C-alpha positions as CSV (number, residue, x, y, z in Angstrom):
1,M,93.1,101.1,131.7
2,S,94.8,99.9,129.0
3,Y,94.7,103.2,127.6
4,M,96.3,105.3,130.4
5,D,99.2,102.5,130.7
6,G,100.0,103.0,127.3
7,M,99.9,106.5,127.4
8,S,102.2,106.3,130.4
9,A,104.8,104.2,128.5
10,M,104.9,106.0,125.4
11,N,105.6,108.9,128.0
12,L,108.0,107.0,129.4
13,E,106.5,107.8,133.0
14,M,106.5,103.9,134.3
15,P,103.4,102.6,134.6
16,E,102.4,100.1,137.3
17,R,101.8,97.3,135.2
18,V,104.2,96.4,132.1
19,P,101.6,97.1,129.2
20,R,100.9,94.9,126.4
21,T,100.5,94.7,122.6
22,E,99.9,91.7,120.5
23,Y,99.6,91.1,116.4
24,S,96.7,89.0,115.1
25,A,95.8,87.7,118.2
26,H,92.7,89.5,117.7
27,F,92.2,87.6,114.3
28,H,92.9,84.6,116.0
29,W,89.1,83.1,116.0
30,D,89.4,80.1,118.3
31,L,91.3,82.1,121.3
32,V,89.1,85.1,121.0
33,N,86.1,82.8,121.4
34,A,87.9,81.2,124.5
35,V,88.6,84.8,126.2
36,T,85.1,87.0,124.9
37,G,82.9,83.7,125.1
38,M,81.6,84.3,121.4
39,K,81.4,82.1,118.5
40,I,83.1,83.6,115.4
41,D,84.8,81.6,112.7
42,P,86.3,82.6,109.4
43,D,82.7,83.0,107.6
44,S,81.2,85.1,110.4
45,E,79.6,88.3,109.4
46,Q,82.7,91.3,109.7
47,S,80.3,93.2,112.0
48,K,80.7,90.5,114.3
49,K,84.4,90.2,113.8
50,E,84.8,93.3,114.8
51,M,82.8,93.3,117.9
52,A,84.6,90.2,119.3
53,S,88.2,92.0,118.3
54,G,87.6,94.7,119.9
55,K,86.4,92.6,123.1
56,F,89.3,90.6,123.0
57,I,91.6,93.6,122.8
58,K,89.6,94.8,125.7
59,A,90.0,91.9,127.7
60,W,93.8,91.1,127.2
61,N,94.4,95.0,128.0
62,Y,96.2,96.3,125.4
63,G,98.4,99.4,126.0
64,F,98.1,99.9,121.8
65,L,97.1,98.8,119.0
66,W,99.8,98.5,115.6
67,N,98.1,100.0,112.5
68,T,99.7,101.5,109.2
69,L,97.3,103.1,106.8
70,I,99.2,103.7,103.6
71,K,100.5,100.5,102.1
72,H,100.8,99.4,98.2
73,S,97.3,100.8,97.1
74,V,98.9,103.7,96.7
75,F,100.1,102.4,93.9
76,G,97.6,101.8,91.9
77,D,98.1,98.8,89.5
78,Y,102.0,99.6,89.1
79,Y,103.1,97.2,91.4
80,T,104.7,93.4,91.7
81,R,102.4,90.6,92.5
82,M,104.8,88.0,94.8
83,G,101.8,85.8,96.0
84,H,100.9,85.6,99.6
85,A,101.0,82.1,101.4
86,A,97.8,81.1,103.6
87,Y,98.5,82.9,106.8
88,A,95.1,83.9,108.3
89,S,92.1,81.5,110.0
90,G,90.6,79.9,106.9
91,G,93.2,81.0,104.8
92,D,90.9,83.9,102.9
93,D,94.5,85.5,102.6
94,F,95.9,83.0,100.4
95,N,96.9,84.7,96.8
96,N,99.0,83.2,94.1
97,Q,98.9,86.1,91.6
98,K,102.7,86.7,90.3
99,F,103.3,89.8,88.0
100,C,106.0,91.9,88.0
101,P,105.9,95.3,85.4
102,F,109.4,95.7,85.5
103,E,111.8,93.7,82.6
104,D,115.3,94.3,83.5
105,P,117.3,95.4,86.2
106,E,117.9,98.9,84.6
107,D,114.6,99.6,84.8
108,V,114.8,99.7,88.3
109,I,117.8,102.2,87.9
110,S,115.5,104.7,86.0
111,F,112.5,104.2,88.2
112,D,110.8,107.5,88.7
113,P,108.2,106.9,91.6
114,W,106.8,111.2,90.1
115,A,106.3,110.3,87.0
116,T,104.6,107.2,87.5
117,Y,102.7,108.0,90.6
118,G,102.6,111.7,90.4
119,Q,101.7,114.3,93.0
120,R,98.9,113.6,95.5
121,D,96.9,116.1,97.3
122,R,97.7,116.8,100.9
123,N,94.3,117.6,102.6
124,E,92.8,114.1,101.0
125,I,95.4,112.8,102.5
126,I,95.4,114.7,105.7
127,D,91.5,113.6,105.9
128,S,92.6,110.0,105.1
129,F,94.8,109.6,108.0
130,N,92.4,111.3,110.5
131,N,89.2,109.5,109.2
132,N,91.6,106.1,109.9
133,L,92.7,106.9,113.3
134,D,88.6,107.7,114.0
135,S,87.8,104.4,112.6
136,Q,90.6,102.8,115.0
137,Y,89.1,104.6,117.8
138,K,85.3,103.7,117.3
139,S,86.4,100.1,117.0
140,Y,88.9,99.9,119.8
141,P,88.5,102.4,122.4
142,D,89.9,100.9,125.5
143,T,93.4,101.6,123.8
144,V,96.4,104.3,122.4
145,N,95.7,104.1,118.6
146,M,97.6,105.5,115.6
147,T,98.0,105.2,111.9
148,G,101.4,105.5,110.1
149,I,102.9,104.4,106.7
150,Y,103.9,100.7,105.8
151,I,106.1,101.6,102.9
152,S,108.1,104.1,104.2
153,C,111.6,103.7,102.1
154,M,112.6,99.7,101.1
155,S,109.2,98.2,102.1
156,G,107.8,100.4,99.0
157,L,110.8,99.3,97.1
158,I,110.2,95.7,97.8
159,D,106.3,96.4,97.0
160,I,107.0,98.1,93.7
161,F,109.9,96.4,92.4
162,G,109.5,92.5,94.1
163,W,112.3,90.7,95.6
164,D,114.2,89.7,92.3
165,M,114.4,92.6,90.6
166,L,114.9,95.1,93.9
167,L,118.0,92.7,94.6
168,M,119.2,92.3,91.1
169,G,119.0,96.3,90.4
170,A,120.8,97.1,93.7
171,G,123.7,94.4,93.0
172,I,124.2,95.8,89.0
173,D,124.4,99.5,90.1
174,S,124.5,100.4,93.9
175,R,124.6,104.3,93.0
176,G,122.3,103.9,90.6
177,F,119.7,101.8,93.0
178,G,120.5,104.6,95.9
179,E,119.6,107.5,93.3
180,M,116.3,105.9,92.8
181,T,115.7,105.1,96.2
182,D,116.2,109.4,96.8
183,R,113.7,109.5,94.3
184,Y,111.5,107.4,96.3
185,C,111.8,108.7,99.0
186,S,111.3,112.2,97.7
187,W,107.6,111.2,96.1
188,I,106.5,109.0,99.7
189,M,107.8,112.4,101.8
190,Q,104.6,113.9,100.6
191,Y,102.9,111.5,102.8
192,F,105.0,112.3,105.6
193,E,104.3,115.6,105.3
194,A,100.6,114.9,105.8
195,L,100.5,112.8,108.8
196,A,102.4,115.3,110.3
197,L,99.5,117.3,110.1
198,S,97.3,114.5,111.2
199,R,95.5,114.3,114.3
200,S,97.4,111.5,115.7
201,P,99.3,111.8,118.7
202,V,101.7,108.4,118.0
203,V,102.5,107.4,114.5
204,M,103.6,104.0,113.4
205,I,106.6,104.2,110.9
206,H,107.4,100.6,109.2
207,D,109.8,99.6,106.9
208,D,111.4,96.2,106.7
209,I,114.8,96.9,106.1
210,V,116.7,93.5,106.9
211,W,116.2,89.7,106.9
212,T,116.2,87.4,109.8
213,E,120.0,87.0,109.7
214,G,120.5,90.9,108.8
215,A,121.2,93.1,106.1
216,F,120.5,92.2,102.7
217,L,122.5,94.6,101.3
218,A,125.9,96.3,101.9
219,P,125.8,98.1,105.5
220,E,127.3,101.1,103.8
221,W,124.7,101.4,101.6
222,Y,122.0,101.8,104.1
223,R,124.1,104.6,106.0
224,K,124.4,106.4,102.5
225,Y,120.9,106.2,101.1
226,I,118.2,104.7,104.2
227,F,119.3,106.6,107.0
228,P,120.4,110.0,105.5
229,N,116.3,109.5,104.1
230,Y,114.6,108.8,107.1
231,K,116.1,112.0,109.1
232,K,114.3,113.5,106.1
233,L,111.2,111.9,106.3
234,F,110.6,111.6,109.9
235,A,111.7,115.4,110.7
236,P,108.1,116.9,110.0
237,L,106.7,114.2,112.6
238,I,109.5,114.8,115.1
239,E,109.0,118.6,114.8
240,S,105.1,118.2,115.3
241,G,105.5,116.7,118.7
242,K,104.5,113.2,117.8
243,K,105.4,109.7,119.2
244,V,107.5,108.1,116.3
245,L,107.3,104.0,116.4
246,F,109.8,102.0,114.2
247,T,108.9,98.7,113.3
248,S,111.3,96.4,110.7
249,D,111.1,92.8,110.8
250,G,114.5,90.9,111.2
251,N,117.2,91.4,113.1
252,Y,118.4,95.3,112.8
253,T,120.6,94.8,115.6
254,E,123.6,96.4,113.8
255,F,121.1,99.5,112.6
256,V,119.7,100.2,116.2
257,D,122.1,103.2,116.6
258,D,121.6,104.0,113.2
259,I,117.6,104.3,113.5
260,A,117.9,105.9,117.1
261,A,119.7,108.8,115.4
262,T,117.0,109.6,113.4
263,G,115.1,110.8,116.0
264,V,112.6,108.0,116.5
265,H,111.2,107.8,120.0
266,G,110.5,103.7,119.6
267,F,111.4,100.2,118.6
268,V,109.3,97.8,117.9
269,M,111.2,94.0,116.9
270,E,110.7,90.7,116.5
271,P,112.5,88.1,118.6
272,V,115.9,88.1,116.4
273,T,116.7,92.1,117.2
274,D,118.6,92.0,120.4
275,M,116.2,93.6,122.6
276,K,118.7,93.5,125.7
277,Y,120.9,95.7,123.6
278,V,118.2,98.0,122.9
279,A,117.1,98.0,126.8
280,E,120.8,98.7,128.1
281,K,121.2,101.9,125.7
282,Y,118.0,102.7,125.4
283,G,115.6,101.6,127.8
284,K,115.2,104.9,129.8
285,T,114.6,107.2,126.8
286,H,113.2,105.5,124.2
287,I,110.0,103.2,124.2
288,F,110.3,99.6,122.9
289,V,108.2,96.5,122.0
290,G,108.5,92.6,122.1
291,N,110.0,90.1,121.9
292,A,108.8,87.0,122.5
293,D,109.2,84.1,120.4
294,T,106.5,82.8,118.4
295,R,107.7,79.7,117.9
296,I,108.1,79.5,121.6
297,L,103.9,79.6,121.9
298,L,103.8,77.4,118.8
299,F,105.7,74.1,119.6
300,G,107.1,74.9,123.3
301,T,105.9,73.7,126.8
302,K,104.4,75.4,129.8
303,E,108.3,75.8,131.0
304,Q,109.5,76.8,128.2
305,I,106.7,79.9,127.3
306,S,107.2,80.7,131.2
307,A,110.9,81.5,130.4
308,E,110.3,83.2,127.2
309,V,107.9,85.4,128.8
310,K,110.4,86.1,132.1
311,R,113.5,86.3,129.9
312,C,111.5,89.5,128.3
313,M,110.2,91.0,131.4
314,D,113.8,90.7,132.9
315,I,115.3,92.6,130.0
316,G,112.5,95.6,129.9
317,K,110.5,95.5,133.2
318,N,112.8,98.5,134.7
319,C,112.4,100.6,131.3
320,P,109.5,103.1,131.9
321,G,108.5,102.6,127.7
322,F,108.8,98.9,127.5
323,F,105.7,96.9,125.9
324,M,105.0,93.3,126.4
325,A,104.4,91.7,122.9
326,V,105.1,88.3,121.0
327,G,107.0,89.1,118.2
328,N,106.0,89.1,115.6
329,H,102.6,87.4,115.2
330,I,100.2,84.6,117.4
331,P,99.1,83.4,114.5
332,S,95.9,81.5,113.8
333,N,97.9,78.1,114.2
334,T,99.0,78.7,117.5
335,P,97.4,76.2,120.2
336,V,94.5,78.0,122.2
337,E,96.1,76.6,125.3
338,N,99.6,78.2,124.7
339,A,98.3,81.5,123.9
340,L,95.9,81.6,127.3
341,Y,99.1,80.2,129.2
342,Y,101.4,82.7,127.8
343,N,99.1,85.5,128.5
344,E,98.3,84.0,132.3
345,V,102.2,84.4,132.6
346,Y,102.3,87.8,131.4
347,E,99.4,89.2,133.6
348,K,101.2,87.4,136.8
349,L,105.0,89.5,135.9
350,S,103.5,92.5,134.7
351,R,103.1,94.2,137.9
352,R,105.9,96.2,138.8
C-alpha cells in the first residue's frame, strides 16, 4: 500500500491517503523498538538494525525513502573536514577532525576539479547507482526507493572548501568564484549523465544553497551561476523521464520559482521554507514534501503537535503530490511519546 500510494503521489494521481516519509526516525532505536517490539540499541548487530529499520518503515507506511549515493567520498582525501557534532543515537557520528587543504582564498578561486579529481568511468558510475537502488529495494521493499546525488553544486563546494574558505573566496572575488563553480558543475555533470542512464525512476538531487535565514550569497549570484548550471545538470535526468526531487536545507522560499524553472518535479523542504507558497503556486503540478517543525516534536505539547500536523495537512491535503514529513528529521532525542502521538495524528488526518 505504501509503495502504491507513494508512486501515485509521484505521478500526481491523488492517492486516497496522504503518503508520508520521515528522515532518521528509523534510526531512533527507542522509537523503533516501541513500534516494532524489537530490542535494538546502538551496539546491536548491523543486520538486526537493518531488519528493525525495515519493519519500522513498513509500519509507518513510508511512501518513499530519501536516499542519495554520491557524497564527498568521491573527492578522495582532498576535501575539508569540519568535524561533526553528535547526532545519532549513541553519538557514534561524533567527529572532531578538522583539516582544510586550501591555504588562502586564491586557492579557492583557481581550483580546478578536473585536474584534482579527474575523469570517471561512466559505466562504473551507472553500476554504482543501480547497485545502490537494488540494495535499497532489498532492505526496504515496501516503499518507493531512489538513488541520487548529494554534492550537486553548492553542497559539493561546501565539502571541498569548508565554510570559511568558501565565504572568503566568494566575498573576495564573486566572479572568479562563479567561474570556479562553473568548472565544478562541468565535473559533476558526469555523475548526472550516469544517473540519467541508471534504472532509478525517481532520483533525489540535494544541494544546500541557503541557511535558515535564506541566501548566504547575493541572490543575483545564484541566478547567474547556480540555476543556469542546474538546468544543464538536470536536463539529462528530465530527458530520461525520471522524477527529479530537489532538497535543500534552510529557507529557499525566494528561490522556489528559480528551482521550478530548472524543470524539477518536486521540492523537499524544512519548516522555514514557505510550504504554503509552494502549494498555492505548484501544488497541482509538482510533488512537495514537508514540513512539520521538528522542534515541536522535541519540546511541544500534544495540542501543539496536533496543530502542527493539521497546519501541514491543511496546506497539502488537496494537492495530489503532497507527502507529509517532519522537517528536517526526527532525531534520537525526540521523546518517543511525542513521535508516537505525531504518527497517531498523521494517521487520523491522512485520509482524504
